[in-house]
C-alpha positions as CSV (number, residue, x, y, z in Angstrom):
1,M,-18.2,4.3,31.4
2,K,-16.5,2.5,28.7
3,E,-18.4,4.4,26.0
4,G,-17.1,7.7,27.4
5,N,-13.5,6.4,27.2
6,H,-14.0,5.3,23.7
7,D,-15.3,8.7,22.6
8,Q,-12.4,10.4,24.3
9,R,-10.0,8.2,22.4
10,L,-11.7,8.9,19.2
11,T,-11.6,12.6,19.8
12,N,-7.7,12.3,20.7
13,E,-7.2,10.4,17.6
14,R,-8.9,13.0,15.4
15,V,-6.9,15.9,17.1
16,S,-3.6,13.9,16.6
17,H,-4.6,13.3,13.0
18,R,-5.3,17.0,12.3
19,K,-2.1,18.1,14.0
20,L,0.0,15.6,12.1
21,D,-1.6,16.7,8.8
22,A,-1.0,20.3,9.7
23,V,2.7,19.7,10.4
24,G,3.2,17.5,7.4
25,W,1.8,20.2,5.0
26,S,3.7,23.0,6.8
27,L,7.0,21.1,6.3
28,F,6.1,20.3,2.7
29,F,5.5,24.0,1.9
30,I,8.6,25.1,3.9
31,W,10.7,22.6,2.1
32,T,9.3,23.5,-1.3
33,G,10.0,27.2,-0.6
34,I,13.5,26.6,0.5
35,A,14.1,24.2,-2.4
36,F,13.0,27.0,-5.0
37,L,14.9,29.7,-3.2
38,A,18.1,27.8,-3.0
39,D,17.6,26.3,-6.4
40,V,18.6,22.8,-5.2
41,G,17.4,20.9,-8.2
42,W,15.0,18.2,-8.8
43,G,17.0,15.4,-7.0
44,P,17.2,17.0,-3.6
45,G,13.7,18.5,-4.0
46,L,12.0,15.2,-4.7
47,L,14.1,13.4,-2.0
48,G,13.0,16.0,0.6
49,V,9.3,15.7,-0.3
50,G,9.7,12.0,-0.1
51,I,11.4,12.1,3.4
52,I,8.7,14.4,4.7
53,T,5.9,12.1,3.4
54,L,7.5,9.0,4.8
55,G,8.3,10.8,8.0
56,A,4.5,11.8,8.3
57,Q,3.6,8.2,8.0
58,A,6.2,7.2,10.6
59,A,4.8,9.7,13.0
60,R,1.3,8.3,12.3
61,K,2.6,4.8,13.3
62,Y,4.4,6.3,16.4
63,F,1.2,7.9,17.6
64,G,-0.8,4.7,17.1
65,L,-2.8,6.1,14.1
66,K,-3.5,4.0,11.0
67,L,-0.9,4.4,8.2
68,E,-2.2,5.7,5.0
69,G,-1.1,3.3,2.2
70,F,-1.5,5.9,-0.6
71,W,0.8,8.3,1.0
72,L,3.3,5.6,1.9
73,V,3.5,4.7,-1.8
74,I,3.7,8.4,-2.8
75,G,6.6,8.9,-0.4
76,F,8.4,6.0,-1.6
77,F,8.1,7.2,-5.2
78,F,9.2,10.6,-4.4
79,T,12.2,9.3,-2.5
80,L,13.0,6.8,-5.3
81,G,12.7,9.7,-7.9
82,G,15.0,11.9,-5.9
83,I,17.7,9.1,-5.5
84,W,17.2,8.4,-9.2
85,E,17.9,12.1,-10.1
86,L,20.7,12.5,-7.7
87,Y,22.6,9.4,-9.0
88,K,21.9,10.4,-12.7
89,I,20.8,6.9,-13.3
90,Q,21.0,6.4,-17.1
91,F,17.7,4.6,-17.9
92,E,14.2,6.1,-17.6
93,L,12.3,5.6,-14.4
94,W,8.7,6.1,-15.7
95,P,8.6,3.0,-17.8
96,I,9.9,0.9,-14.9
97,L,7.3,2.4,-12.6
98,C,4.5,1.7,-15.1
99,V,5.6,-1.9,-15.4
100,I,5.7,-2.2,-11.5
101,A,2.2,-0.7,-11.3
102,G,0.8,-2.9,-13.9
103,I,2.3,-6.0,-12.1
104,A,1.1,-4.8,-8.8
105,L,-2.5,-4.5,-10.2
106,L,-2.4,-7.9,-12.1
107,V,-0.9,-10.1,-9.5
108,P,-3.6,-10.0,-6.9
109,T,-6.2,-10.7,-9.6
110,L,-4.3,-13.7,-10.9
111,V,-3.4,-15.3,-7.5
112,G,-6.3,-14.2,-5.6
113,R,-8.4,-16.7,-3.7
114,R,-11.0,-18.6,-5.7
115,E,-14.5,-18.7,-4.5
116,I,-17.9,-19.7,-5.7
117,D,-19.9,-16.7,-6.9
118,R,-23.7,-16.4,-6.6
119,A,-24.3,-17.7,-10.1
120,G,-22.5,-20.9,-9.1
121,G,-19.3,-20.2,-11.2
122,I,-15.7,-20.2,-9.8
123,G,-13.8,-17.1,-10.3
124,P,-11.2,-15.1,-8.4
125,C,-12.1,-13.3,-5.3
126,L,-11.7,-9.6,-5.9
127,K,-12.4,-8.6,-2.2
C-alpha cells in the first residue's frame, strides 16, 4: 500500500514539474515578445527575465519541489544585470561577476574538509 502512495506522489511531482516548466517558459516568451514590441530596453528586459526565473523557483518551493540551484543563480544574475542597467552603474559588471565566480569556485576547495585519501595522503575533500 505504501508503494502505491509513493508512486502516486512521484507521478504528481512529475506533473507539477512539467506544468511549472511550461508556465515558466511561456511567461519567458510572452515577456520577451512584449519587451521587444514595446522596446523597453535592456534593463527592464533583463529584470523581467530575472523575476520570471526567480518566480519559477519560488513556485517550485511552494509546491514542495526541489529548487534548481542553476536557475536560482541565473535568475539572480539576470535580476542583478537588469538593476545594474536600470540604475546606469558606472563600472562594469562582468569583471565583478568573474571575480565572484572565481572566488566561489576557489573557496570550497581551500576550506573544504580534509580527509585521508586511498593512497594515505591528506588532501581536501572535493565531494
